[in-house]
C-alpha positions as CSV (number, residue, x, y, z in Angstrom):
1,M,120.2,86.1,88.2
2,Q,116.8,85.3,86.8
3,I,115.4,88.2,84.8
4,I,111.8,86.9,84.5
5,K,110.5,87.0,88.1
6,N,107.5,85.2,89.6
7,S,104.1,86.9,89.7
8,L,104.5,88.2,93.3
9,K,107.9,89.7,92.7
10,Q,106.6,91.3,89.5
11,S,103.7,92.8,91.4
12,H,106.2,94.3,93.9
13,E,108.1,95.9,91.0
14,Y,105.0,97.6,89.7
15,I,104.0,98.8,93.1
16,K,107.5,100.1,93.9
17,A,107.4,102.1,90.6
18,C,104.1,103.7,91.6
19,V,104.1,104.3,95.4
20,N,106.0,107.1,97.1
21,E,106.6,108.2,100.7
22,G,103.4,109.7,102.1
23,D,101.0,107.7,99.9
24,T,98.0,105.7,101.1
25,T,97.8,102.1,100.1
26,I,95.6,99.0,100.7
27,D,96.6,95.4,101.3
28,A,93.3,93.9,100.4
29,T,94.4,90.4,101.6
30,C,97.0,90.9,104.3
31,G,97.6,87.1,104.9
32,N,100.8,86.6,106.7
33,G,101.8,90.3,106.3
34,N,104.5,90.2,103.6
35,D,102.8,92.7,101.3
36,T,101.7,94.7,104.3
37,V,105.4,95.1,105.4
38,F,106.4,95.9,101.8
39,L,103.8,98.6,101.5
40,A,104.6,100.1,105.0
41,Q,108.2,100.4,104.0
42,L,107.3,102.2,100.7
43,V,104.8,104.7,102.2
44,G,107.2,105.8,104.9
45,E,106.5,107.6,108.1
46,R,104.0,110.0,106.5
47,G,102.1,107.3,104.6
48,K,99.4,104.8,105.5
49,V,98.5,101.2,104.8
50,F,95.0,99.7,105.3
51,A,95.3,95.9,105.7
52,F,92.2,93.8,105.4
53,D,91.7,90.1,106.3
54,I,88.8,88.1,107.7
55,Q,91.0,85.8,109.8
56,D,92.3,86.7,113.2
57,V,95.4,84.5,112.7
58,A,96.3,86.4,109.5
59,I,96.1,89.8,111.3
60,E,98.0,88.5,114.3
61,N,100.8,87.1,112.0
62,A,101.0,90.4,110.0
63,A,100.9,92.6,113.1
64,K,103.8,90.6,114.7
65,K,105.9,91.2,111.6
66,L,105.2,94.9,111.6
67,N,105.8,95.2,115.3
68,D,109.2,93.4,115.0
69,L,110.1,95.9,112.2
70,K,108.7,98.9,114.1
71,L,106.3,99.7,111.3
72,S,103.0,99.3,113.1
73,N,102.3,103.0,113.3
74,R,101.9,103.0,109.5
75,V,99.3,100.3,109.3
76,S,95.6,100.0,110.2
77,F,94.4,96.4,110.4
78,I,90.8,95.8,109.5
79,K,89.1,92.5,110.3
80,D,86.6,92.5,107.5
81,G,86.2,91.4,104.0
82,H,88.0,93.4,101.3
83,E,84.6,93.9,99.6
84,N,83.8,96.3,102.4
85,M,86.9,98.5,102.0
86,D,84.9,101.6,101.1
87,S,83.4,101.5,104.6
88,Y,86.8,102.2,106.1
89,V,88.8,104.0,103.4
90,N,88.1,107.2,101.4
91,G,89.6,108.0,98.0
92,D,93.2,109.0,97.1
93,I,94.6,105.5,97.2
94,K,97.8,105.1,95.3
95,A,98.0,101.3,95.2
96,V,96.0,98.2,96.2
97,M,97.5,94.7,96.4
98,F,95.5,91.4,96.2
99,N,96.8,87.9,96.6
100,L,93.9,85.6,95.9
101,G,93.5,82.1,97.3
102,Y,94.0,80.9,100.9
103,L,96.3,81.9,103.8
104,P,99.6,80.2,103.3
105,G,100.0,77.7,106.1
106,G,96.3,78.3,107.1
107,D,93.0,76.7,106.7
108,R,92.5,75.9,103.0
109,S,88.8,75.9,103.3
110,I,88.9,79.6,103.9
111,S,89.8,81.4,100.7
112,T,88.9,84.4,98.6
113,K,85.7,84.1,96.5
114,A,84.9,85.5,93.1
115,D,81.9,87.6,94.0
116,T,83.6,89.4,97.0
117,T,86.8,89.7,95.1
118,I,85.1,91.3,92.1
119,S,83.3,93.7,94.4
120,A,86.6,94.6,96.1
121,I,88.3,95.2,92.8
122,K,85.4,97.5,91.7
123,K,85.7,99.5,94.9
124,S,89.5,99.6,94.6
125,M,89.1,101.1,91.1
126,E,86.8,103.8,92.5
127,L,89.2,104.6,95.4
128,L,92.3,104.7,93.2
129,V,93.9,108.0,92.1
130,T,94.8,108.6,88.5
131,G,98.1,106.9,87.9
132,G,97.5,104.5,90.7
133,I,97.8,100.8,90.4
134,I,96.1,97.6,91.5
135,T,98.0,94.3,91.5
136,I,96.2,91.0,91.7
137,V,98.1,87.8,92.1
138,I,95.7,84.9,91.3
139,Y,96.6,81.7,93.0
140,Y,94.4,78.8,91.8
141,G,94.6,75.1,91.4
142,K,93.0,71.9,92.7
143,D,91.3,73.6,95.6
144,N,88.5,76.2,94.9
145,G,90.5,78.8,93.0
146,L,89.6,77.8,89.4
147,D,86.1,79.3,89.6
148,E,87.4,82.5,91.1
149,K,90.2,82.8,88.5
150,E,87.7,82.4,85.6
151,K,85.2,84.8,86.9
152,V,87.7,87.5,87.9
153,L,89.5,87.3,84.6
154,S,86.1,87.5,82.7
155,F,85.3,90.6,84.8
156,L,88.7,92.2,84.1
157,E,88.4,91.7,80.3
158,C,85.3,94.0,80.3
159,I,86.9,97.0,82.1
160,D,86.7,100.2,80.0
161,Q,90.1,100.7,78.3
162,K,89.6,104.4,78.2
163,K,89.6,104.5,82.0
164,F,92.0,101.7,82.9
165,A,94.9,99.8,81.4
166,V,94.6,96.1,82.4
167,M,97.5,93.7,81.8
168,K,97.7,89.9,82.5
169,T,101.1,88.1,82.8
170,E,101.3,84.4,83.2
171,F,103.8,81.6,82.7
172,I,102.9,79.2,79.9
173,N,105.5,76.5,80.4
174,Q,105.2,75.9,84.1
175,Q,103.3,73.1,85.7
176,N,101.0,73.1,88.8
177,C,99.0,76.2,88.1
178,P,101.6,79.0,88.4
179,P,100.1,82.2,89.8
180,I,98.8,84.8,87.3
181,L,99.6,88.5,87.7
182,V,97.0,91.2,86.7
183,C,97.8,94.9,86.9
184,I,95.2,97.6,86.6
185,E,96.3,101.2,86.1
186,K,93.9,104.1,86.4
187,L,94.3,106.4,83.4
């Protein structure tokens, strides 16, 4: 058994430690629905997940997974950019999950962008309850993720440490741009 887990599995461990049944959460990049399912299972029958994506195919893929698992009643899908989350969601959010980059198996020309991601992170921080957490898995590489990675990390370094704890975890001996995990906890 490998003790040091990849960035995505680490993000799940942090979220699992924070989210309880009845909580409200956001999947800021629903993609193929894996994190949406994970959050829906954690929040239980009394909780709620708001799942954002700009691509119909992503929402369709995620909705099918949730339907198959009979979890659809816990999730509201929103076809809009995550930077607009405050138009759909009020405060008292326990956790927000981001996976940056493009839709796995999808059109690589459609991906998250630094300016909208930073705007979404700022809004997530405002919506978060004290003790809540934001996880950001930064996928980057040859495509267009390097610019987003640099700008997002620069923004995160300037967050007020009296209001938020911000942690970055990355593998230093792996090739091919392994994903980076950033966690933000509201103090």
